[in-house]
C-alpha positions in Angstrom: -5.4 135.4 231.6 -2.2 133.6 232.7 0.9 134.5 230.2 3.6 132.2 230.3 7.1 132.9 228.6 9.3 130.0 227.7 13.1 130.8 227.7 16.6 130.1 228.0 20.2 132.0 227.1 20.8 128.2 225.2 19.4 126.7 222.4 18.3 123.5 221.5 17.3 122.6 225.0 13.6 122.1 224.0 12.2 125.7 224.0 9.9 125.7 221.2 9.4 121.6 221.6 7.9 123.5 224.9 6.1 125.9 223.7 4.6 123.9 221.1 3.6 121.5 223.5 2.3 123.5 226.6 0.1 125.4 224.2 -1.2 122.4 222.5 -2.0 120.5 225.9 -3.3 123.8 227.0 -5.9 123.4 223.6 -6.6 119.9 224.7 -8.7 121.2 227.6 -10.8 123.1 225.7 -9.4 126.3 225.7 -8.2 128.6 222.8 -4.7 129.6 224.1 -2.9 131.9 222.3 0.7 131.2 221.1 3.3 134.4 220.1 6.2 133.5 218.3 9.0 135.9 219.4 11.8 133.7 217.9 13.1 135.0 214.6 13.6 132.1 213.1 10.0 131.3 213.8 10.2 127.6 214.4 7.0 127.4 216.6 5.3 129.0 213.4 6.9 126.5 211.1 5.3 123.8 213.0 2.3 125.1 213.1 1.8 125.2 209.5 1.9 129.2 209.3 5.0 130.3 207.9 4.1 134.5 207.1 5.6 135.8 204.0 5.4 139.6 204.5 6.6 140.5 207.8 3.3 142.6 208.2 1.8 139.7 208.7 3.6 138.4 211.7 4.3 139.7 215.4 6.6 142.3 213.8 4.3 144.6 212.9 2.6 144.6 216.2 5.6 146.8 217.2 6.7 147.9 214.6 2.8 149.0 213.1 1.3 148.9 216.4 -1.4 146.4 215.0 -3.5 144.0 217.4 -2.4 141.1 218.2 -5.9 140.2 217.1 -5.5 141.4 213.8 -1.9 138.8 213.0 -3.2 136.1 215.3 -4.0 132.6 213.0 -5.8 129.6 214.1 -4.1 126.8 213.9 -4.9 123.0 213.1 -4.1 122.3 217.1 -6.8 124.7 218.2 -4.2 127.5 219.1 -4.1 131.1 217.9 -0.8 132.0 216.7 1.1 135.2 215.9 3.6 134.5 213.9 7.1 135.1 214.1 9.4 136.3 210.9 13.1 137.1 210.4 12.5 140.6 210.1 12.2 140.5 214.3 16.6 140.8 214.6 15.6 144.2 213.5 13.9 145.7 216.3 16.5 145.8 218.7 18.0 148.6 216.1 14.7 150.2 215.0 13.7 150.8 218.5 15.7 150.5 221.5 14.8 149.2 224.8 13.2 152.1 226.5 10.8 151.5 229.3 8.1 151.8 226.5 9.1 149.4 224.3 10.0 146.7 226.5 6.9 146.8 228.1 4.5 147.5 224.7 3.6 143.3 225.1 2.8 143.8 228.4 0.4 147.0 227.9 -1.2 144.6 224.9 -1.9 141.4 227.1 -3.0 142.9 230.2 -5.6 145.7 228.6 -9.0 145.6 229.8 -10.1 144.4 226.2 -7.5 141.7 225.5 -8.7 138.4 225.3 -9.0 135.8 227.9 -7.2 132.2 228.2 -3.8 131.9 228.1 -0.8 132.5 226.4 3.1 131.0 225.7 5.4 132.8 224.2 8.0 131.1 222.6 11.4 133.4 223.4 14.6 134.1 221.3 17.3 132.6 223.0 19.1 136.4 223.5 18.5 138.5 225.9 17.2 141.7 223.8 13.9 143.6 223.1 12.1 140.6 222.5 13.0 138.7 225.1 12.9 141.5 227.8 9.1 142.1 226.3 8.4 138.9 227.0 9.8 139.1 230.9 7.9 142.1 231.8 4.8 140.5 230.1 4.7 137.0 231.9 3.2 135.9 234.8 5.4 132.6 234.7 8.6 131.9 233.3 9.4 127.7 231.9 13.2 127.9 231.5 13.9 124.3 229.9 17.2 122.5 230.7 18.3 119.7 228.6 20.2 117.4 230.4 23.4 118.3 229.9 25.9 120.7 231.3 25.8 123.9 228.9 22.0 124.2 229.2 22.4 123.7 233.0 24.9 126.8 232.3 22.6 128.3 230.5 20.0 128.2 232.9 22.3 129.8 235.5 22.5 132.7 233.3 18.7 133.1 233.3 18.6 132.9 237.3 21.3 135.6 237.1 19.6 137.7 234.7 16.2 137.6 236.4 17.7 138.5 240.3 19.0 141.5 238.1 16.0 142.3 237.2 14.3 142.2 240.4 14.4 145.7 240.9 13.3 146.8 238.4 10.2 144.6 238.0 9.7 145.2 241.5 9.1 141.4 242.5 10.5 138.2 242.0 9.2 136.9 238.5 7.5 133.6 239.7 9.7 130.5 237.5 9.8 127.1 236.7 13.2 125.2 235.7 12.1 122.4 233.2 14.3 119.3 232.9 14.4 118.0 229.1 15.8 115.8 227.2 16.0 113.3 230.1 17.3 109.6 229.9 17.3 107.9 233.2 20.3 105.5 231.7 22.8 108.1 231.3 24.6 109.4 234.1 24.9 112.9 233.3 21.0 112.9 233.1 21.2 112.6 236.6 23.9 114.9 237.6 22.2 117.5 235.8 19.0 116.8 237.9 21.5 116.8 240.7 22.8 120.5 239.8 19.7 121.7 239.6 18.5 121.3 243.0 21.6 122.8 244.3 21.3 125.6 242.0 17.8 126.6 242.2 15.0 126.5 244.7 13.3 123.2 245.0 10.2 124.9 244.5 11.0 126.4 241.2 12.0 123.1 239.8 9.2 121.0 237.7 8.5 118.0 239.0 7.5 116.5 236.1 10.8 115.7 233.4 10.6 115.4 229.8 11.7 112.7 229.0 14.2 111.8 225.5 11.3 111.0 223.1 11.4 109.9 219.3 7.7 111.3 219.0 8.7 114.6 220.6 11.7 114.8 217.7 9.8 113.8 214.8 6.3 115.4 215.6 8.3 118.7 214.2 9.2 117.9 211.0 5.7 116.6 210.4 4.3 120.0 211.4 1.9 118.7 214.5 2.7 119.2 218.0 2.9 115.4 220.0 -0.6 115.3 221.1 -1.5 115.0 217.5 1.5 113.0 216.4 1.3 110.4 218.7 -0.9 111.1 221.8 -0.4 107.7 223.4 3.7 108.5 223.5 5.7 109.3 226.9 6.3 112.9 225.1 2.6 113.1 225.0 2.2 111.8 228.5 5.0 113.9 229.8 3.3 117.1 228.7 0.0 116.6 229.9 1.7 115.8 233.1 3.4 119.4 232.9 0.5 120.9 231.8 -1.8 119.7 235.2 1.4 120.4 237.3 0.6 123.8 235.8 -2.5 123.8 236.3 -2.8 122.6 239.9 0.4 125.2 240.6 -2.5 127.8 239.5 -0.7 129.1 236.6 -3.2 127.4 234.3 -7.3 127.5 234.5 
């Protein structure tokens, strides 16, 4: 099992779009990945057509009631199992605190001997609180989407500083990949942000794949579809297929 967390401390960078299409792209390989929606806005859950009315039917009950992840997961039409998010997740920092037992709860569940095999993709909220810390402590790889603008790049730099600060606790350098999204070769800013990334981050930690600005990627969530179901021949589907293949080649996806 490989656990991938998708995180940036800046919103609007394509984090949920990346989580959605990573999961769908893995499912296209005849696998049954598990998605975990740790964003209280639950946009990933809504795009997959899952909107639990009660918090106990979401991943909230995993943290608060210690229900197994399998008990709150649902199969989606994309062939992905999903543990949906819920607005009540906003209360967890206050209710649970940030003890070691709390921030490693998800890791314990995903790394247990009886955990389901297969890839896991976690859609994180943009705040470095209990939810994102659970994802960071649980994951084998963190993917940081960086839309082609300066504020997103600055958010990615903050993620790098945060991950470096956590290294003594993690006792390792957490593998990471910076993914340039909403890239438009016709825009000077896109090229400038790409150049800034090569100066700020390790070159081997920047994805070779770039996610181009694409109408189909923007449209698909509104239709509750991943890009492969909405527009399988689009450049958006091509780019996310390439990203999955890149992560397969790097050994992060089977």
